[in-house]
C-alpha positions as a Markdown table, in Angstrom:
| # | Residue | x | y | z |
|---|---|---|---|---|
| 1 | Met | 23.6 | -33.4 | -3.5 |
| 2 | Ile | 21.8 | -36.2 | -5.2 |
| 3 | Lys | 21.1 | -39.1 | -2.9 |
| 4 | His | 20.2 | -42.7 | -3.5 |
| 5 | Leu | 16.4 | -43.3 | -3.6 |
| 6 | Pro | 15.3 | -47.0 | -2.9 |
| 7 | Trp | 12.5 | -47.1 | -5.5 |
| 8 | Gly | 12.0 | -50.9 | -5.6 |
| 9 | Arg | 12.0 | -51.1 | -9.3 |
| 10 | Arg | 12.7 | -54.6 | -11.1 |
| 11 | Asp | 16.3 | -55.5 | -11.9 |
| 12 | Cys | 17.5 | -55.6 | -15.5 |
| 13 | His | 20.1 | -58.4 | -15.6 |
| 14 | Ser | 21.5 | -57.4 | -18.9 |
| 15 | Phe | 22.0 | -53.7 | -18.2 |
| 16 | Gly | 25.6 | -52.6 | -17.4 |
| 17 | Ser | 28.2 | -54.7 | -15.8 |
| 18 | Gly | 25.8 | -56.3 | -13.2 |
| 19 | Ala | 28.1 | -55.2 | -10.3 |
| 20 | Ala | 25.4 | -53.4 | -8.6 |
| 21 | Pro | 21.5 | -53.8 | -8.4 |
| 22 | Ile | 19.7 | -51.8 | -11.0 |
| 23 | Ser | 16.4 | -51.6 | -9.2 |
| 24 | Ser | 17.1 | -48.4 | -7.3 |
| 25 | Arg | 19.4 | -46.5 | -9.7 |
| 26 | Leu | 19.0 | -43.5 | -11.7 |
| 27 | Val | 21.4 | -42.5 | -14.5 |
| 28 | Ile | 22.0 | -38.9 | -15.4 |
| 29 | Thr | 24.1 | -38.7 | -18.6 |
| 30 | Leu | 25.1 | -36.8 | -21.7 |
| 31 | Asp | 25.4 | -40.1 | -23.5 |
| 32 | Ser | 22.6 | -41.6 | -25.7 |
| 33 | Asp | 23.9 | -45.1 | -25.2 |
| 34 | Phe | 21.8 | -45.7 | -22.1 |
| 35 | His | 18.6 | -44.9 | -23.9 |
| 36 | Thr | 19.7 | -47.2 | -26.7 |
| 37 | Ile | 20.5 | -50.1 | -24.4 |
| 38 | Leu | 17.1 | -49.8 | -22.6 |
| 39 | Ala | 15.4 | -49.6 | -26.0 |
| 40 | Leu | 17.1 | -52.7 | -27.5 |
| 41 | Thr | 16.7 | -54.8 | -24.4 |
| 42 | Asn | 13.3 | -53.5 | -23.6 |
| 43 | Ala | 14.6 | -53.3 | -19.9 |
| 44 | Ala | 12.4 | -52.0 | -17.1 |
| 45 | Gly | 15.2 | -50.0 | -15.4 |
| 46 | Pro | 17.1 | -48.2 | -14.4 |
| 47 | Ser | 15.5 | -44.8 | -15.2 |
| 48 | Val | 17.7 | -42.5 | -17.4 |
| 49 | Ile | 17.9 | -38.7 | -17.7 |
| 50 | Arg | 19.8 | -37.6 | -20.8 |
| 51 | Ile | 20.9 | -34.2 | -20.8 |
| 52 | Arg | 21.2 | -32.9 | -24.4 |
| 53 | Trp | 22.7 | -29.7 | -23.7 |
| 54 | Glu | 26.4 | -29.3 | -24.4 |
| 55 | Gly | 28.7 | -27.0 | -22.5 |
| 56 | Leu | 27.0 | -27.0 | -19.1 |
| 57 | Arg | 29.3 | -26.7 | -16.2 |
| 58 | Gly | 28.5 | -28.5 | -12.8 |
| 59 | Pro | 26.7 | -25.6 | -11.1 |
| 60 | Asp | 24.6 | -24.8 | -14.2 |
| 61 | Leu | 23.6 | -28.5 | -14.6 |
| 62 | Ala | 22.7 | -28.8 | -10.9 |
| 63 | Leu | 20.4 | -25.7 | -11.4 |
| 64 | Leu | 18.8 | -27.4 | -14.6 |
| 65 | Ile | 18.2 | -30.6 | -12.8 |
| 66 | Lys | 16.7 | -28.9 | -9.7 |
| 67 | Glu | 14.4 | -26.8 | -12.2 |
| 68 | Phe | 13.0 | -29.9 | -14.0 |
| 69 | Trp | 13.1 | -32.5 | -11.2 |
| 70 | Pro | 9.5 | -31.9 | -9.9 |
| 71 | Arg | 8.1 | -32.5 | -13.4 |
| 72 | Val | 9.9 | -35.8 | -13.9 |
| 73 | Glu | 10.4 | -37.4 | -10.5 |
| 74 | Pro | 7.1 | -39.3 | -10.4 |
| 75 | Arg | 7.7 | -40.9 | -13.8 |
| 76 | Leu | 11.2 | -41.6 | -12.9 |
| 77 | Lys | 10.1 | -43.7 | -9.9 |
| 78 | Gln | 7.8 | -45.7 | -12.2 |
| 79 | Gly | 10.5 | -46.2 | -14.8 |
| 80 | Ala | 11.2 | -43.6 | -17.6 |
| 81 | Leu | 13.6 | -42.4 | -20.1 |
| 82 | Val | 13.8 | -38.6 | -20.0 |
| 83 | Ser | 15.4 | -36.4 | -22.5 |
| 84 | Val | 16.2 | -32.8 | -21.7 |
| 85 | Ser | 17.2 | -30.2 | -24.2 |
| 86 | Asp | 16.9 | -26.4 | -24.7 |
| 87 | Ser | 13.6 | -27.1 | -26.6 |
| 88 | Gly | 11.9 | -29.1 | -23.7 |
| 89 | Ile | 11.7 | -32.3 | -22.0 |
| 90 | Arg | 10.5 | -35.7 | -23.4 |
| 91 | Ile | 9.4 | -38.6 | -21.3 |
| 92 | Arg | 8.9 | -42.2 | -22.3 |
| 93 | Asn | 7.9 | -45.0 | -20.0 |
| 94 | Ile | 10.1 | -48.1 | -19.7 |
| 95 | Pro | 9.9 | -50.9 | -20.6 |
| 96 | Leu | 9.2 | -49.4 | -24.1 |
| 97 | Phe | 7.3 | -52.3 | -25.2 |
| 98 | Pro | 5.3 | -53.8 | -22.2 |
| 99 | Ala | 4.4 | -57.5 | -22.4 |
């Protein structure tokens, strides 16, 4: 089970619906839209993991996340965009263009 982690990140007022605070959220998705939104808005959060591996079922996805989690967790706490594919892991700090 993945639990909510209160990381104390800065909120991004323009991300998503605004219905919930962004500061302590992590998005795990197959969709590239989250990375695009964070890049276009230069937002500082939430951190996003994009899984670029189609056809994974729940148990396999959970094993994959468990395998790479120790390598990405510290960066996610600071704010990061993570992209995971069969060729490796890419990590970029957010905001992408610091002031």
